[in-house]
C-alpha positions in Angstrom: -42.8 -32.1 28.1 -47.0 -31.9 28.1 -48.6 -32.4 24.3 -52.1 -32.1 24.0 -53.9 -33.4 20.7 -56.8 -31.5 19.5 -59.6 -34.0 17.9 -62.9 -33.8 17.3 -63.5 -37.3 18.2 -61.9 -40.7 19.3 -62.8 -42.3 16.1 -61.6 -45.4 13.9 -60.5 -43.6 10.5 -57.1 -44.8 9.3 -55.8 -40.9 10.0 -57.1 -41.5 13.6 -55.2 -44.6 14.1 -52.0 -43.3 12.8 -52.0 -40.5 15.6 -53.0 -42.8 18.5 -49.8 -45.2 17.7 -47.9 -42.0 17.4 -49.6 -40.9 20.5 -49.1 -44.4 22.4 -44.8 -44.2 21.8 -44.9 -40.5 22.9 -46.6 -42.1 26.0 -44.0 -44.8 26.4 -41.4 -42.4 26.0 -42.3 -40.0 28.8 -44.2 -37.6 27.5 -47.5 -36.5 29.2 -49.7 -36.3 26.0 -53.5 -35.5 26.2 -56.5 -36.3 23.7 -58.7 -33.2 23.4 -62.2 -33.7 22.3 -65.5 -31.7 22.4 -66.6 -33.4 25.0 -63.5 -34.4 27.2 -59.9 -34.0 28.2 -58.0 -37.5 28.3 -54.9 -38.2 30.0 -53.5 -40.3 27.5 -51.8 -43.8 28.5 -50.7 -46.8 26.0 -53.7 -48.6 24.6 -56.3 -46.6 25.8 -57.8 -46.0 22.5 -58.1 -49.6 22.3 -60.5 -49.4 25.0 -62.4 -46.7 24.2 -63.3 -47.3 20.8 -64.2 -51.0 21.6 -66.5 -49.8 24.4 -70.3 -48.9 24.5 -71.0 -45.5 23.4 -72.3 -43.4 26.2 -73.5 -40.7 23.9 -74.5 -43.2 20.9 -78.2 -41.8 21.9 -77.6 -37.9 21.7 -75.5 -38.6 18.4 -78.7 -40.3 16.7 -80.5 -37.3 17.4 -77.8 -34.9 16.2 -77.5 -36.7 13.3 -81.0 -37.0 12.3 -81.2 -33.6 13.1 -78.4 -32.6 10.5 -79.7 -35.0 7.8 -82.5 -32.6 8.1 -80.7 -29.3 8.1 -78.8 -30.8 4.5 -82.5 -31.0 2.8 -82.4 -26.8 3.0 -78.9 -25.3 1.6 -79.2 -22.1 3.8 -79.9 -24.0 7.0 -77.1 -26.7 6.2 -74.3 -23.7 5.7 -75.5 -22.4 9.0 -75.3 -25.2 10.5 -71.8 -26.1 9.3 -70.8 -22.2 10.9 -72.3 -23.6 14.0 -71.2 -27.3 14.1 -66.9 -25.7 13.1 -67.7 -23.2 15.9 -68.8 -24.9 19.0 -66.5 -27.5 18.1 -63.9 -25.2 18.6 -64.8 -23.6 21.6 -65.1 -26.5 23.3 -61.8 -27.7 22.5 -60.4 -24.4 23.8 -62.5 -25.2 26.8 -61.3 -28.7 27.4 -57.6 -27.6 26.4 -55.1 -28.8 29.3 -51.7 -26.1 29.6 -49.7 -27.6 27.1 -45.8 -27.0 25.6 -47.2 -28.1 22.6 -50.7 -28.8 21.3 -51.4 -30.5 18.1 -54.2 -29.8 15.9 -55.3 -33.3 14.0 -58.1 -32.4 11.7 -59.0 -29.2 9.4 -61.3 -27.5 11.5 -59.2 -28.1 15.1 -56.7 -25.9 13.5 -59.1 -22.7 14.3 -58.6 -23.8 17.9 -55.2 -24.4 17.7 -54.2 -21.4 16.5 -56.8 -19.2 19.1 -53.9 -20.9 22.0 -50.8 -19.9 19.7 -50.1 -17.4 22.9 -49.9 -20.2 25.6 -48.6 -23.1 23.4 -46.6 -24.1 20.5 -49.1 -24.5 18.0 -48.8 -27.5 15.4 -50.8 -28.9 12.7 -50.4 -32.6 11.4 -52.0 -32.9 8.6 -53.6 -36.7 7.5 -55.0 -35.4 4.4 -55.6 -32.5 1.8 -59.1 -32.5 3.6 -60.8 -30.1 1.3 -61.3 -33.1 -1.2 -63.6 -34.8 1.5 -66.5 -31.8 1.0 -68.6 -31.2 -2.0 -70.5 -28.2 0.5 -68.4 -24.7 -0.1 -68.7 -23.6 3.1 -67.1 -26.3 4.5 -64.7 -26.5 1.4 -64.2 -22.4 2.4 -63.4 -23.7 6.6 -60.6 -26.1 5.2 -58.9 -24.5 2.7 -58.4 -21.1 5.1 -56.5 -23.3 7.5 -53.9 -24.0 5.3 -52.7 -20.5 5.8 -52.9 -19.8 9.1 -49.8 -19.2 11.1 -49.2 -22.4 12.7 -46.5 -24.9 11.7 -47.4 -27.6 10.0 -46.8 -31.7 9.5 -47.3 -33.4 6.2 -48.4 -37.0 6.0 -46.6 -37.9 2.6 -45.0 -35.9 -0.1 -48.1 -35.4 -2.2 -49.6 -33.6 0.2 -46.3 -31.5 1.1 -46.0 -30.3 -2.6 -49.4 -29.5 -2.7 -49.6 -27.4 0.3 -45.8 -25.8 -1.1 -47.3 -25.0 -4.5 -50.8 -24.3 -3.9 -50.9 -22.0 -1.0 -47.0 -21.6 -0.5 -46.9 -23.3 2.7 -43.8 -25.4 4.1 -44.2 -28.4 6.1 -42.2 -31.1 7.6 -43.0 -34.5 6.6 -43.8 -37.4 8.7 -44.8 -40.6 6.9 -47.0 -42.5 9.3 -46.0 -46.5 10.4 -47.2 -49.8 9.9 -47.4 -52.4 13.1 -44.7 -55.1 11.6 -46.0 -57.4 14.3 -49.2 -57.9 12.6 -48.5 -57.0 8.7 -45.5 -59.3 7.8 -45.0 -62.1 5.6 -44.8 -65.4 6.9 -46.4 -67.2 3.8 -43.7 -67.7 1.5 -44.0 -65.1 -1.5 -42.2 -67.7 -4.3 -44.8 -70.5 -3.5 -47.7 -67.3 -4.3 -46.0 -66.3 -7.9 -46.1 -69.0 -10.1 -47.5 -69.7 -13.5 -51.1 -70.9 -12.7 -54.8 -70.3 -13.0 -56.3 -69.2 -10.3 -56.0 -65.5 -8.6 -56.9 -64.0 -5.3 -57.2 -60.5 -5.3 -58.5 -58.1 -2.7 -59.8 -54.5 -2.8 -61.2 -51.9 -0.3 -65.0 -51.8 -0.8 -66.4 -48.4 -0.6 -69.6 -47.0 -2.4 -70.4 -44.0 -0.4 -67.3 -42.1 -0.8 -67.1 -41.8 -5.0 -63.4 -40.8 -4.6 -62.6 -44.2 -3.4 -63.0 -45.3 -6.4 -64.3 -48.9 -6.4 -66.4 -48.3 -9.2 -63.3 -47.9 -11.3 -61.8 -51.2 -10.0 -65.1 -53.1 -10.8 -64.9 -51.7 -14.6 -61.3 -52.7 -14.9 -61.7 -56.3 -13.2 -64.7 -56.8 -15.6 -62.0 -55.8 -18.2 -59.6 -57.9 -16.9 -61.9 -60.8 -16.5 -63.2 -61.0 -19.7 -59.4 -60.7 -21.5 -58.2 -63.3 -18.8 -61.0 -65.8 -19.4 -60.5 -66.4 -22.7 -56.8 -67.1 -21.7 -57.9 -69.6 -19.1 -57.1 -68.0 -16.0 -60.1 -67.0 -12.9 -60.1 -63.8 -10.8 -61.1 -64.7 -7.3 -62.0 -61.0 -6.3 -62.7 -60.4 -2.2 -63.0 -56.8 -1.1 -63.8 -55.5 2.6 -65.1 -52.0 3.9 -67.2 -50.3 6.8 -70.5 -51.4 5.1 -72.0 -53.9 2.8 -73.3 -53.7 -0.7 -76.4 -51.9 -1.4 -76.5 -52.3 -4.6 -75.5 -55.1 -7.5 -72.5 -54.6 -9.5 -71.9 -56.1 -13.0 -69.0 -58.3 -11.7 -69.0 -60.3 -9.3 -67.0 -60.6 -5.7 -67.0 -61.6 -2.4 -67.9 -59.0 0.8 -65.8 -60.2 3.2 -66.9 -57.7 6.1 -65.0 -54.8 8.4 -61.8 -56.3 8.4 -58.9 -54.7 11.2 -55.7 -56.0 12.2 -54.9 -59.7 12.2 -58.1 -60.4 9.9 -56.9 -58.1 7.3 -53.2 -58.7 7.6 -54.5 -62.3 7.2 -56.5 -61.5 4.2 -53.7 -59.8 2.3 -51.3 -63.1 2.9 -53.7 -65.0 1.5 -54.1 -62.9 -1.8 -52.1 -62.7 -5.0 -53.2 -59.1 -5.9 -54.2 -56.2 -3.8 -56.1 -53.7 -6.5 -56.9 -50.0 -4.8 -58.2 -47.3 -7.5 -58.9 -44.6 -5.3 -59.0 -40.9 -7.2 -56.3 -39.5 -4.3 -54.8 -40.6 -0.9 -52.4 -39.1 1.5 -50.3 -42.0 2.8 -52.9 -44.3 2.3 -52.3 -47.8 4.8 -54.0 -50.7 2.8 -51.0 -50.3 -0.1 -48.1 -50.6 2.2 -49.8 -53.3 4.7 -50.6 -55.6 1.9 -46.9 -54.6 1.0 -45.5 -56.0 4.0 -48.3 -58.8 3.9 -45.9 -60.7 1.1 -48.5 -59.7 -2.0 -48.2 -57.0 -4.7 -49.9 -54.0 -4.9 -51.6 -52.2 -7.6 -52.6 -48.5 -6.9 -53.5 -46.0 -8.0 -50.9 -42.5 -8.4 -51.5 -39.6 -5.8 -50.6 -40.3 -2.2 -48.3 -43.3 -2.6 -45.0 -41.6 -4.0 -43.4 -42.0 -0.6 -42.9 -45.7 -0.8 -44.5 -46.7 -4.0 -42.3 -47.3 -7.4 -44.1 -48.3 -10.6 -42.6 -51.5 -11.8 -39.8 -51.5 -8.8 -42.1 -52.9 -5.9 -45.4 -52.7 -7.3 -47.2 -50.9 -10.0 -48.6 -47.7 -10.3 -51.1 -46.3 -12.5 -53.3 -42.8 -13.4 -56.3 -42.6 -11.3 -59.6 -42.7 -13.2 -57.9 -44.8 -15.8 -59.7 -47.9 -16.1 -58.1 -49.2 -19.4 -54.3 -49.0 -18.0 -55.2 -50.5 -14.6 -57.0 -53.5 -16.5 -54.0 -53.5 -18.2 -51.5 -53.7 -14.8 -54.0 -56.6 -13.8 -53.4 -58.3 -17.0 -49.6 -58.1 -17.2 -49.3 -59.3 -13.6 -51.7 -62.4 -14.0 -49.5 -63.5 -17.0 -46.1 -62.9 -15.7 -46.2 -64.2 -12.2 -42.4 -64.7 -11.6 -41.5 -61.5 -12.0 -43.8 -60.3 -9.1 -41.2 -62.1 -7.3 -38.3 -59.4 -7.6 -41.5 -57.0 -7.1 -42.3 -58.4 -3.8 -38.9 -58.9 -3.0 -37.8 -55.1 -3.4 -41.4 -54.2 -1.6 -40.9 -56.1 1.8 -37.5 -54.2 1.8 -38.9 -50.9 1.3 -41.7 -51.6 4.6 -38.4 -51.7 7.1 -38.3 -48.5 7.6 -41.7 -47.6 8.4 -41.8 -49.0 12.1 -43.7 -47.3 13.9 -40.6 -46.7 16.5 -38.6 -45.2 13.5 -41.4 -42.7 12.6 -41.8 -41.5 16.0 -37.9 -40.7 15.9 -38.2 -38.7 13.2 -41.7 -37.1 14.9 -39.5 -36.1 17.8 -37.0 -34.4 15.6 -39.4 -32.3 14.2 -40.7 -31.5 17.6 -37.3 -30.2 19.0 -36.5 -28.2 15.8 -39.6 -26.9 16.2 -39.6 -26.4 20.1 -36.0 -25.1 19.4 -37.1 -21.8 17.1 -40.1 -21.1 18.2 -40.6 -17.6 19.8 -43.6 -16.6 21.7 -42.4 -12.8 20.7 -44.5 -13.2 17.3 -46.9 -11.2 18.3 -45.9 -8.9 21.6 -45.4 -5.9 19.5 -49.3 -6.3 17.8 -50.9 -7.0 21.5 -48.8 -4.3 23.4 -50.2 -2.1 20.9 -53.6 -3.0 21.2 -53.2 -2.9 25.3 -51.4 0.5 24.8 -48.4 -0.1 26.9 -45.8 1.5 24.1 -42.4 0.6 25.1 -39.0 1.4 23.8 -38.4 -1.3 21.2 -42.2 0.0 19.8 -40.0 3.0 18.0 -37.3 0.7 16.4 -40.1 -0.7 14.9 -42.0 1.7 13.5 -38.9 3.8 12.9 -39.2 6.5 10.1 -36.3 7.3 8.3 -36.6 11.4 8.6 -34.0 11.6 5.3 -36.2 9.7 2.6 -39.1 11.3 4.1 -37.9 14.8 3.7 -36.4 13.9 -0.2 -39.7 13.1 -0.9 -41.7 16.3 0.5 -39.3 18.2 -1.3 
């Protein structure tokens, strides 16, 4: 079976890496997999994305020029809107041109869903959603293009219960549920967590740092840590706070932390393993990976609510707080530090939870979804309309549009 994944580019985002892992395992299981981008079609081989992402960017100069141009256009609202339209239309045009004829075509980012819909008379088109992407944009034009993709006649896959519920309640759209996996060969607990959660004065915290995307909630984390520090220092406790992120801080903050740099895989796992509490305070996520990766590493997670419902239950295998409730977040921090022995049971249950999220199990679920979609799909959905447009009137059309003459006569009389 051939499967084409429509992608805006081969990026390093968490959602992209989730897809690459699915594609790797599908390739290993005998599927013919392709990555379709606006610039090329790539015959997928297991691990190819690691080579690509670590290699030199041959399009670097071109990308820098485009970035400069779009940065200029953003200063003019009308020009920025026109640029958005052009960018989205051009992306889909190139995706369609580069598409490899496939049994299944999977859109992976909101705007690529338009190309998947266009191709739906030739392939089974699916939209595998990694987030409720409209939340990423302040610009109304981009939000318009993104919101419209939820109502396209595509099979839909949600990566979290939160996203699945949002699509159903706000857009009346059904979707299959497919949680991502994590690499348990990297994210695992090799340090005895019972040795970490004892009565002690020094506590190590870790958070994700992002000051450009406000919805990642770092400012909320900083305020909560500040409050917790003031309370705990009076009792003789110290919070050592490490943060990791794509870019270093560009400004000063009221509470101290150490920026550890851009960390991935083993380096990130080591940071989790050597921490006591992993604090993550996004306003909304859709199955965020850092909390569950930290759980697998034997560390206690304090997280805000939206998007973690699939694997995190408050006071059971971690702590969950409503987003933007800074005082409540601080209270959870203080409680965790003051009750170390109770954290042992939380970590034990967390380690049990993550066993269901190894990549092979998640890909088993993906295969079940694909099989179900293929079994129930029919390419005749738009046959009537296509025949009407072309003027190819056939006998079955009479049954489709047959008028009940008795009812018609009764109405006329």
